[in-house]
Backbone bond lengths (Angstrom), bond angles and torsions (degrees), N, CA, C in turn:
res aa  C-N    CA-C-N  psi(-1)  N-CA   C-N-CA  omega(-1)  CA-C   N-CA-C  phi
1 X - - - 1.473 - - 1.524 109.72 -
2 X 1.316 117.13 132.48 1.459 120.85 179.37 1.526 110.06 -71.83
3 X 1.332 115.29 164.52 1.472 119.97 178.01 1.515 111.10 -62.12
4 X 1.340 116.75 -37.24 1.459 120.84 179.02 1.516 110.81 -66.74
5 X 1.329 117.41 -43.81 1.470 121.25 178.32 1.523 110.89 -65.24
6 X 1.333 116.38 -39.61 1.466 120.40 179.79 1.526 110.36 -64.05
7 X 1.335 116.62 -41.84 1.473 119.79 178.54 1.520 110.49 -57.26
8 X 1.332 116.14 -47.68 1.464 120.37 -178.13 1.527 111.04 -64.46
9 X 1.317 117.13 -42.75 1.465 120.82 -179.48 1.525 111.36 -66.80
10 X 1.324 116.48 -40.70 1.465 119.84 179.49 1.523 111.08 -64.66
11 X 1.320 117.43 -41.30 1.466 119.40 177.35 1.523 111.19 -64.25
12 X 1.336 116.20 -39.78 1.470 119.92 179.55 1.523 111.50 -61.40
13 X 1.337 116.83 -29.46 1.467 119.99 -179.23 1.521 112.43 -68.05
14 X 1.348 117.22 -12.90 1.462 121.21 177.13 1.526 112.76 -84.62
15 X 1.315 117.78 -3.36 1.464 120.40 -179.70 1.531 110.33 -56.81
16 X 1.314 116.21 137.20 1.460 121.28 177.73 1.525 108.37 -75.56
17 X 1.331 118.52 130.39 1.472 120.15 179.98 1.527 111.67 -53.40
18 X 1.323 115.71 141.46 1.466 121.48 -174.43 1.520 112.33 -57.66
19 X 1.336 117.44 -37.36 1.458 119.32 -177.15 1.527 112.13 -66.70
20 X 1.343 117.34 -24.66 1.459 121.52 175.20 1.531 110.41 -84.13
21 X 1.309 115.74 -45.82 1.461 120.49 -176.66 1.527 112.18 -65.18
22 X 1.319 116.59 -39.61 1.464 120.28 -174.85 1.527 113.02 -65.92
23 X 1.330 116.98 -27.12 1.462 118.54 -177.71 1.530 112.64 -92.37
24 X 1.331 118.04 -1.98 1.463 121.13 -176.62 1.528 110.81 -67.51
25 X 1.344 116.03 133.79 1.466 120.40 176.68 1.525 111.53 -66.29
26 X 1.322 115.70 -36.82 1.466 122.68 179.42 1.523 107.32 -130.87
27 X 1.307 117.31 133.34 1.456 119.97 179.22 1.527 109.38 -62.87
28 X 1.328 117.14 141.73 1.466 120.41 -167.66 1.513 115.96 -79.49
29 X 1.332 118.41 -6.91 1.469 119.41 -176.12 1.518 109.80 -86.71
30 X 1.314 114.80 75.03 1.461 120.74 -175.06 1.527 109.94 -104.39
31 X 1.328 115.00 139.32 1.461 121.27 175.79 1.526 108.40 -138.45
32 X 1.343 117.65 71.46 1.462 119.16 -179.23 1.525 110.83 -58.83
33 X 1.328 117.95 129.45 1.463 119.98 -179.00 1.527 113.60 -54.39
34 X 1.334 117.80 -30.81 1.463 119.86 -179.17 1.526 112.17 -59.71
35 X 1.334 116.27 -27.34 1.462 119.30 -179.80 1.522 111.87 -71.47
36 X 1.332 117.29 -16.05 1.455 120.95 -174.28 1.531 112.05 -109.85
37 X 1.323 116.62 10.90 1.462 119.76 175.72 1.527 109.30 -64.03
38 X 1.331 116.39 143.27 1.456 120.22 -177.57 1.522 110.95 -75.85
39 X 1.334 116.75 141.50 1.470 118.96 172.00 1.526 110.03 -68.80
40 X 1.323 116.40 164.40 1.462 120.72 178.66 1.525 111.08 -58.35
41 X 1.312 115.46 -40.80 1.466 121.43 177.17 1.521 108.08 -125.15
42 X 1.312 116.93 123.21 1.461 120.99 177.16 1.524 107.90 -86.14
43 X 1.314 116.53 114.96 1.462 120.21 -179.44 1.528 109.52 -69.11
44 X 1.313 115.18 133.93 1.463 119.62 177.49 1.523 109.69 -67.00
45 X 1.305 115.78 139.44 1.460 121.89 179.84 1.522 108.72 -128.92
46 X 1.328 117.96 166.63 1.466 119.25 173.61 1.528 112.54 -54.93
47 X 1.323 117.50 -32.34 1.468 120.35 179.13 1.524 110.92 -66.43
48 X 1.332 117.17 -43.95 1.459 120.20 176.19 1.530 110.72 -63.27
49 X 1.316 116.39 -40.42 1.458 120.52 -177.69 1.527 111.37 -64.29
50 X 1.323 117.45 -39.20 1.464 119.99 179.40 1.527 110.98 -67.15
51 X 1.327 117.31 -33.77 1.464 119.86 175.33 1.521 110.72 -69.57
52 X 1.329 117.12 -42.20 1.465 121.18 -179.18 1.517 112.04 -62.22
53 X 1.328 116.52 -37.85 1.465 120.64 -178.44 1.529 112.32 -56.43
54 X 1.328 116.13 -36.32 1.462 120.50 -174.45 1.522 113.29 -98.24
55 X 1.325 117.37 -3.70 1.460 120.66 -172.88 1.524 110.93 -94.44
56 X 1.332 117.54 119.98 1.465 118.61 174.95 1.523 110.67 -69.89
57 X 1.316 116.62 157.48 1.466 120.81 177.57 1.522 109.48 -57.14
58 X 1.326 115.64 127.72 1.457 120.33 -178.24 1.517 113.63 74.78
59 X 1.309 117.68 12.54 1.457 121.82 -178.40 1.517 112.79 -74.05
60 X 1.331 115.16 -177.92 1.462 120.39 -174.51 1.521 111.15 -115.27
61 X 1.340 114.62 147.33 1.461 122.46 178.25 1.524 108.59 -125.39
62 X 1.314 115.72 132.47 1.455 122.41 172.33 1.522 107.39 -105.73
63 X 1.332 116.56 118.85 1.468 123.35 -175.38 1.528 108.45 -109.42
64 X 1.329 116.21 110.02 1.465 122.17 -177.13 1.528 109.61 -91.22
65 X 1.347 117.18 129.06 1.458 120.50 -173.60 1.508 108.92 65.89
66 X 1.334 115.66 50.56 1.464 121.88 -162.73 1.513 114.63 -70.05
67 X 1.345 118.86 -29.23 1.453 118.34 -171.76 1.514 109.38 55.48
68 X 1.328 116.44 -135.05 1.456 120.29 178.35 1.513 113.89 -77.10
69 X 1.351 116.58 -13.25 1.458 120.15 174.92 1.512 115.79 104.40
70 X 1.328 118.33 27.45 1.474 119.62 -177.78 1.520 111.56 -61.56
71 X 1.342 117.79 -31.39 1.466 120.34 178.83 1.519 110.94 -69.54
72 X 1.328 116.28 -45.91 1.468 120.79 -177.57 1.520 112.28 -73.41
73 X 1.332 117.00 -46.74 1.464 119.53 -173.11 1.523 112.28 -79.74
74 X 1.315 116.89 -12.05 1.455 119.51 171.03 1.522 111.39 -70.80
75 X 1.334 116.64 -11.68 1.458 122.31 -179.59 1.528 111.18 -108.40
76 X 1.323 118.42 -17.14 1.462 120.75 176.82 1.540 108.09 -77.28
77 X 1.345 119.52 153.32 1.471 126.76 14.78 1.520 114.85 -86.02
78 X 1.334 117.95 5.25 1.464 118.58 177.99 1.528 110.98 -58.95
79 X 1.343 115.94 -34.53 1.457 120.35 176.74 1.523 109.65 -78.70
80 X 1.323 116.26 128.56 1.457 119.82 178.78 1.511 112.93 -91.03
81 X 1.343 116.33 -19.57 1.465 120.28 -178.33 1.527 108.21 -147.41
82 X 1.331 115.81 134.67 1.463 120.64 -179.42 1.527 109.40 -124.70
83 X 1.323 115.12 142.73 1.462 122.29 179.41 1.526 107.01 -124.08
84 X 1.320 116.82 124.16 1.456 121.02 -179.84 1.514 111.87 -110.54
85 X 1.322 116.09 134.26 1.460 122.31 174.95 1.523 107.93 -120.75
86 X 1.328 116.72 127.27 1.461 120.59 178.55 1.527 108.56 -155.74
87 X 1.331 115.49 156.19 1.462 119.87 -179.99 1.522 112.78 -88.73
88 X 1.341 117.72 -3.85 1.456 121.72 178.85 1.533 109.99 -115.97
89 X 1.327 116.18 125.25 1.461 120.25 -178.83 1.531 110.98 -62.79
90 X 1.343 117.17 -34.47 1.463 119.83 179.84 1.527 111.09 -60.31
91 X 1.329 116.23 -36.63 1.460 119.93 178.43 1.531 110.18 -66.88
92 X 1.328 115.98 -42.65 1.464 119.62 -179.02 1.527 111.24 -66.09
93 X 1.330 117.01 -37.00 1.462 120.07 176.54 1.528 110.02 -61.90
94 X 1.318 116.03 -41.80 1.457 121.02 178.98 1.534 110.23 -65.14
95 X 1.322 115.78 -42.81 1.467 121.75 179.56 1.530 110.45 -59.75
96 X 1.339 116.50 -47.92 1.461 120.94 -178.81 1.528 111.40 -63.73
97 X 1.323 117.02 -40.33 1.461 120.78 179.43 1.529 110.51 -66.81
98 X 1.333 117.11 -39.19 1.464 120.49 178.18 1.526 110.98 -64.92
99 X 1.333 116.67 -37.32 1.466 119.79 176.73 1.524 110.59 -64.46
100 X 1.319 116.08 -44.25 1.468 120.93 -178.94 1.518 110.78 -61.09
101 X 1.336 116.61 -43.58 1.462 120.41 -177.71 1.527 111.96 -67.63
102 X 1.338 116.49 -20.64 1.462 121.42 179.66 1.524 112.67 -100.04
103 X 1.317 116.44 1.71 1.446 119.94 179.09 1.519 114.01 69.27
104 X 1.339 115.94 30.65 1.462 121.46 -179.41 1.526 108.33 -113.09
105 X 1.305 118.01 132.56 1.464 120.59 177.89 1.520 109.49 -70.67
106 X 1.327 116.27 148.15 1.459 119.41 -174.95 1.514 111.64 -149.04
107 X 1.305 114.62 162.16 1.463 122.63 166.96 1.521 107.22 -147.43
108 X 1.328 115.89 157.04 1.459 120.51 -175.41 1.522 109.77 -131.93
109 X 1.342 113.97 152.36 1.458 121.61 179.01 1.524 107.62 -131.61
110 X 1.323 116.45 123.34 1.460 121.54 -179.36 1.519 110.24 -90.66
111 X 1.336 116.93 125.62 1.454 120.09 175.13 1.515 112.32 146.05
112 X 1.326 114.92 177.47 1.459 122.38 179.94 1.524 110.21 -89.17
113 X 1.317 115.11 140.80 1.460 121.48 172.85 1.527 108.52 -89.38
114 X 1.343 118.87 134.45 1.459 128.56 9.53 1.530 114.95 -97.25
115 X 1.331 117.94 15.38 1.466 119.97 -177.33 1.529 112.41 -58.87
116 X 1.342 116.01 -30.58 1.468 119.68 -177.37 1.527 112.14 -102.21
117 X 1.317 116.93 13.87 1.466 120.35 -175.51 1.521 112.07 -60.13
118 X 1.336 117.52 -39.72 1.457 120.33 -175.51 1.526 112.57 -64.39
119 X 1.318 117.17 -27.64 1.463 120.19 -179.68 1.521 112.67 -98.22
120 X 1.323 116.82 7.57 1.461 121.77 -177.34 1.524 110.20 -104.15
121 X 1.329 118.49 131.06 1.467 120.45 -179.29 1.529 112.36 -65.91
122 X 1.320 115.10 155.48 1.459 122.33 171.81 1.530 108.28 -78.28
123 X 1.340 116.58 149.05 1.461 121.15 -179.20 1.527 109.99 -134.79
124 X 1.321 115.44 166.66 1.462 119.54 177.51 1.535 110.72 -63.64
125 X 1.324 115.74 -47.25 1.466 121.41 -178.28 1.518 108.97 -128.06
126 X 1.316 116.50 135.82 1.466 122.82 173.64 1.521 108.33 -106.61
127 X 1.322 116.89 127.82 1.459 121.39 177.77 1.522 109.58 -117.74
128 X 1.330 115.35 142.64 1.469 122.19 179.68 1.524 107.39 -141.40
129 X 1.308 117.41 107.59 1.463 120.86 -179.54 1.534 110.21 -109.75
130 X 1.314 116.39 121.62 1.463 122.79 169.68 1.530 112.67 58.66
131 X 1.315 115.32 50.35 1.460 121.68 -179.87 1.528 112.21 -124.31
132 X 1.330 118.34 -36.58 1.475 120.55 -164.89 1.527 114.11 -63.09
133 X 1.335 118.11 -24.58 1.465 118.83 178.61 1.529 112.12 -72.75
134 X 1.318 116.67 -3.22 1.465 120.69 173.76 1.526 112.19 -99.90
135 X 1.328 117.01 3.54 1.465 121.01 -169.86 1.525 110.56 -113.41
136 X 1.339 116.42 108.74 1.458 120.50 175.81 1.514 112.25 -78.62
137 X 1.331 116.59 -44.54 1.463 121.54 179.39 1.520 108.77 -83.26
138 X 1.317 115.10 72.25 1.456 120.57 -168.18 1.526 112.30 -72.02
139 X 1.326 118.34 -31.10 1.462 121.05 -176.38 1.534 111.51 -63.20
140 X 1.323 117.27 -51.34 1.465 119.57 -179.14 1.527 110.99 -66.73
141 X 1.322 117.28 -32.32 1.464 122.00 176.93 1.523 109.93 -60.86
142 X 1.329 116.65 -48.93 1.464 121.63 -177.96 1.521 110.93 -68.05
143 X 1.319 116.91 -42.05 1.463 120.09 179.69 1.524 111.10 -58.60
144 X 1.326 116.85 -40.50 1.462 120.33 179.73 1.527 111.35 -69.91
145 X 1.327 117.68 -35.34 1.463 120.27 174.11 1.523 109.89 -60.91
146 X 1.314 115.11 -49.84 1.459 121.00 -175.82 1.527 111.50 -60.69
147 X 1.309 116.71 -39.33 1.466 120.35 -177.15 1.525 112.60 -73.98
148 X 1.326 117.36 -13.88 1.470 120.72 -177.90 1.518 113.53 -101.91
149 X 1.326 117.51 1.66 1.463 120.94 -179.91 1.526 110.54 -108.60
150 X 1.327 116.69 128.42 1.457 120.61 174.11 1.522 111.44 -79.02
151 X 1.342 115.91 -34.72 1.455 118.90 -171.49 1.538 113.87 -121.96
152 X 1.341 118.36 -45.49 1.471 118.95 -173.21 1.514 110.73 -157.16
153 X 1.330 115.40 147.77 1.466 123.64 170.13 1.523 107.48 -112.79
154 X 1.330 116.53 131.25 1.469 122.22 -178.46 1.520 108.94 -127.87
155 X 1.332 116.13 122.83 1.462 121.00 177.84 1.515 109.73 -120.67
156 X 1.326 115.12 137.58 1.462 121.24 171.61 1.520 108.06 -114.59
157 X 1.331 116.43 133.06 1.456 120.83 179.65 1.520 109.71 -152.19
158 X 1.333 116.96 150.62 1.462 118.83 172.38 1.524 110.17 -63.53
159 X 1.305 116.38 152.08 1.471 119.44 179.60 1.519 111.53 -70.13
160 X 1.339 116.36 -23.14 1.464 121.23 173.13 1.520 107.88 -126.64
161 X 1.313 116.96 166.49 1.467 121.75 -177.99 1.531 110.41 -52.47
162 X 1.345 118.01 135.61 1.473 120.02 -174.93 1.519 114.50 -62.22
163 X 1.314 117.92 -20.81 1.460 119.98 178.01 1.530 113.06 -87.46
164 X 1.330 116.21 2.09 1.463 119.56 179.61 1.520 112.23 -60.97
165 X 1.352 116.78 -30.42 1.469 119.18 -178.16 1.525 112.87 -73.12
166 X 1.353 116.87 -3.97 1.461 120.03 175.21 1.520 112.44 -104.17
167 X 1.310 116.72 9.58 1.469 120.29 -177.18 1.527 111.82 -59.01
168 X 1.342 116.40 -37.23 1.465 118.33 -179.62 1.526 111.42 -67.18
169 X 1.339 117.03 -33.82 1.458 120.27 177.43 1.522 112.14 -67.20
170 X 1.330 116.36 -43.93 1.469 119.38 177.44 1.525 111.38 -62.56
171 X 1.321 116.29 -38.59 1.466 119.68 178.67 1.526 110.48 -67.04
172 X 1.337 116.64 -42.88 1.465 120.65 -176.40 1.525 112.13 -68.31
173 X 1.316 117.17 -47.08 1.468 119.87 -172.32 1.529 113.35 -89.03
174 X 1.331 117.67 -26.11 1.460 120.17 -174.72 1.530 113.69 -127.18
175 X 1.333 117.67 -2.72 1.476 122.17 -173.95 1.530 110.18 52.66
176 X 1.326 115.58 42.51 1.468 122.49 -177.08 1.520 109.12 -111.66
177 X 1.329 115.86 123.61 1.452 121.09 175.96 1.529 109.00 -83.37
178 X 1.305 116.40 136.17 1.457 121.96 179.14 1.535 110.98 -98.38
179 X 1.336 117.34 151.48 1.469 120.37 -179.40 1.532 112.30 -68.45
180 X 1.321 115.76 172.18 1.466 121.37 177.81 1.527 112.62 -118.09
181 X 1.310 118.16 -2.91 1.470 122.58 177.90 1.524 108.49 -130.52
182 X 1.362 117.64 157.42 1.459 128.14 8.05 1.522 112.46 -82.20
183 X 1.320 114.44 170.85 1.457 122.98 179.06 1.526 109.20 -130.34
184 X 1.330 115.89 176.50 1.461 119.41 176.63 1.524 111.32 -63.25
185 X 1.333 116.83 -31.11 1.464 119.97 176.36 1.529 110.66 -66.37
186 X 1.325 116.88 -36.20 1.464 120.10 176.04 1.531 110.59 -64.61
187 X 1.324 116.37 -37.27 1.465 120.11 177.78 1.526 110.58 -65.20
188 X 1.321 117.12 -41.70 1.459 120.34 176.26 1.524 111.12 -60.90
189 X 1.332 117.21 -37.91 1.462 120.91 177.90 1.530 110.80 -62.39
190 X 1.332 116.43 -36.91 1.467 120.32 177.19 1.528 109.80 -62.89
191 X 1.331 116.53 -46.86 1.457 120.43 -179.65 1.524 111.39 -60.98
192 X 1.323 116.22 -43.34 1.462 120.06 178.52 1.518 110.75 -60.70
193 X 1.325 116.25 -43.45 1.463 120.87 178.97 1.528 111.35 -61.87
194 X 1.320 117.11 -30.98 1.454 121.86 179.38 1.529 112.69 -84.42
195 X 1.317 116.94 -0.43 1.455 120.47 178.94 1.511 114.38 82.72
196 X 1.320 117.31 17.35 1.466 121.84 179.50 1.525 109.11 -96.69
197 X 1.315 116.61 124.18 1.463 122.13 -179.99 1.528 108.52 -90.46
198 X 1.300 115.75 93.16 1.464 121.47 -174.69 1.525 111.09 -100.19
199 X 1.325 114.32 159.48 1.464 122.67 175.66 1.527 108.17 -114.57
200 X 1.325 116.31 156.82 1.460 119.95 -179.32 1.520 110.10 -140.20
201 X 1.312 116.07 143.11 1.461 122.53 171.53 1.526 107.08 -136.09
202 X 1.311 116.38 126.27 1.460 121.49 179.05 1.527 109.92 -95.38
203 X 1.324 116.20 143.99 1.461 120.80 179.55 1.531 108.83 -155.25
204 X 1.305 116.05 172.28 1.465 122.15 179.49 1.522 108.36 -108.90
205 X 1.329 116.48 131.17 1.456 120.94 179.63 1.512 111.71 -128.42
206 X 1.324 115.44 158.14 1.458 121.08 176.79 1.524 110.67 -73.59
207 X 1.310 116.33 148.58 1.460 121.95 169.43 1.528 106.11 -93.77
208 X 1.322 115.86 108.62 1.459 120.39 -171.01 1.516 114.27 -102.08
209 X 1.329 117.99 -27.30 1.460 119.95 -165.33 1.520 113.27 -57.37
210 X 1.330 117.16 -53.97 1.460 118.46 -173.52 1.525 112.83 -74.79
211 X 1.343 117.39 -9.72 1.455 119.28 174.40 1.529 111.11 -74.69
212 X 1.323 115.77 -13.89 1.466 119.67 -172.29 1.516 113.24 -80.12
213 X 1.325 119.05 -9.87 1.452 120.84 -177.27 1.516 110.25 -129.29
214 X 1.321 115.60 154.95 1.454 120.40 173.22 1.533 108.82 -74.24
215 X 1.319 116.35 160.39 1.471 121.51 178.07 1.525 110.78 51.96
216 X 1.346 114.93 54.79 1.458 119.70 -175.61 1.524 112.51 -61.01
217 X 1.347 116.99 -18.74 1.466 119.34 -179.62 1.530 111.68 -68.69
218 X 1.331 117.86 -21.69 1.474 119.52 -176.20 1.523 112.54 -65.40
219 X 1.348 119.96 -47.54 1.464 117.21 174.56 1.522 112.76 -62.98
220 X 1.340 117.55 -30.02 1.457 119.94 176.28 1.526 110.02 -65.75
221 X 1.327 116.34 -41.16 1.466 120.35 177.54 1.527 111.37 -61.89
222 X 1.328 115.97 -41.11 1.468 119.80 178.19 1.519 110.53 -65.71
223 X 1.333 116.92 -42.34 1.463 120.06 179.08 1.526 111.82 -63.29
224 X 1.309 116.09 -27.03 1.468 120.80 177.44 1.525 112.36 -86.46
225 X 1.326 116.99 5.09 1.474 121.90 177.30 1.520 112.41 62.43
226 X 1.315 117.12 30.73 1.459 121.06 -179.28 1.527 110.29 -99.62
227 X 1.341 117.46 148.66 1.468 120.74 -178.14 1.523 111.71 -76.25
228 X 1.318 115.07 163.15 1.457 120.76 -179.56 1.523 111.56 -61.27
229 X 1.324 116.85 -26.38 1.468 120.41 179.77 1.532 112.66 -63.33
230 X 1.335 117.49 -16.61 1.471 120.96 -179.62 1.533 111.49 -103.80
231 X 1.313 114.98 17.01 1.461 119.96 -176.97 1.527 111.80 -57.19
232 X 1.330 117.30 -47.31 1.465 120.61 -177.98 1.522 111.39 -63.85
233 X 1.329 115.79 -36.80 1.464 120.23 179.46 1.533 110.97 -65.48
234 X 1.328 116.30 -42.12 1.463 119.98 178.69 1.529 110.58 -66.11
235 X 1.329 115.81 -41.44 1.461 119.89 178.80 1.522 110.98 -60.80
236 X 1.333 116.44 -41.71 1.461 120.69 179.78 1.530 110.85 -66.08
237 X 1.343 116.13 -39.80 1.461 119.67 -179.56 1.526 110.80 -63.11
238 X 1.334 116.65 -45.17 1.460 118.73 -177.23 1.525 112.54 -78.20
239 X 1.319 117.76 -17.16 1.462 119.30 170.95 1.533 110.39 -67.77
240 X 1.326 116.05 -34.90 1.467 121.25 178.20 1.522 112.28 -87.46
241 X 1.322 116.39 -23.50 1.463 121.84 -177.78 1.534 109.18 -129.78
242 X 1.325 117.15 66.67 1.466 119.16 -173.95 1.524 111.74 -63.28
243 X 1.323 115.75 141.70 1.466 118.79 175.88 1.522 110.54 -62.05
244 X 1.317 117.62 153.87 1.471 119.50 178.94 1.521 111.16 -64.58
245 X 1.308 115.28 153.93 1.465 121.01 179.00 1.528 111.67 -101.10
246 X 1.334 117.11 -9.84 1.464 121.44 175.68 1.523 108.54 -134.77
247 X 1.315 115.98 164.13 1.463 121.25 175.88 1.517 109.65 -153.62
248 X 1.313 114.35 157.91 1.458 120.04 177.95 1.526 109.11 -81.29
249 X 1.334 115.27 129.11 1.452 122.19 -177.81 1.519 109.88 -120.63
250 X 1.315 115.11 162.40 1.453 121.29 173.01 1.515 108.75 -130.73
251 X 1.322 117.03 137.64 1.461 121.38 167.07 1.523 106.39 -106.75
252 X 1.310 115.71 126.36 1.452 123.07 -178.71 1.520 108.00 -121.63
253 X 1.320 116.64 129.97 1.463 119.23 -176.20 1.523 110.76 -145.24
254 X 1.324 113.78 155.97 1.465 119.77 172.37 1.517 109.42 -147.01
255 X 1.324 115.05 152.95 1.466 121.93 -178.93 1.518 110.63 -101.81
256 X 1.307 114.54 155.53 1.474 121.70 179.84 1.534 110.17 -89.13
């Protein structure tokens, strides 16, 4: 099996069994915009630094799966123009407003990557934070990233699947074992197979998203496909088994 085929098969193994998914009151693939609001100060990370290294003064950044724009705005004001691509209009509205408040020119593209690649401008640096574990057709995704960068592509991803930290919840509530692949090393294998000479730096980062809302256990309950009637039970479980506050990340980049 090729690295590309293995990536797709490993991601498919994360599918929630139909008997669990079909009974869910709310589908578990939730991305509330409030979780992607920018902090007052965006802490510099190795991922931001790798983008800055390749970005000329006043240059442009294309942020794929941009959310509120933490990848792009962590590099501004060095960036003179930012382009956000996201499948949710609420995210793009947030991205555009964040650009305006920072005095950075922006444009946005609504849709899934790489489906909207043809209508998306090329930029000096392409950034992709926490997206690739949602991408089964990884080859066309990467090819479109590469073709849209003049200087560098920078990706940030957890070293293991982002839902790995909920494995104990799936085991407790559903007696369901979760997979262990793909990983960031599997992603590097895909790049190597495609002939891309990429670099990697591993680091530890904070898990910020669920800290941004009250009652953080509620999105966890939804992700576990559990009904609202079990809200107290989920809250009690995570009080005894709190999710981690940090995780191992990888920044992977290559130059054109």
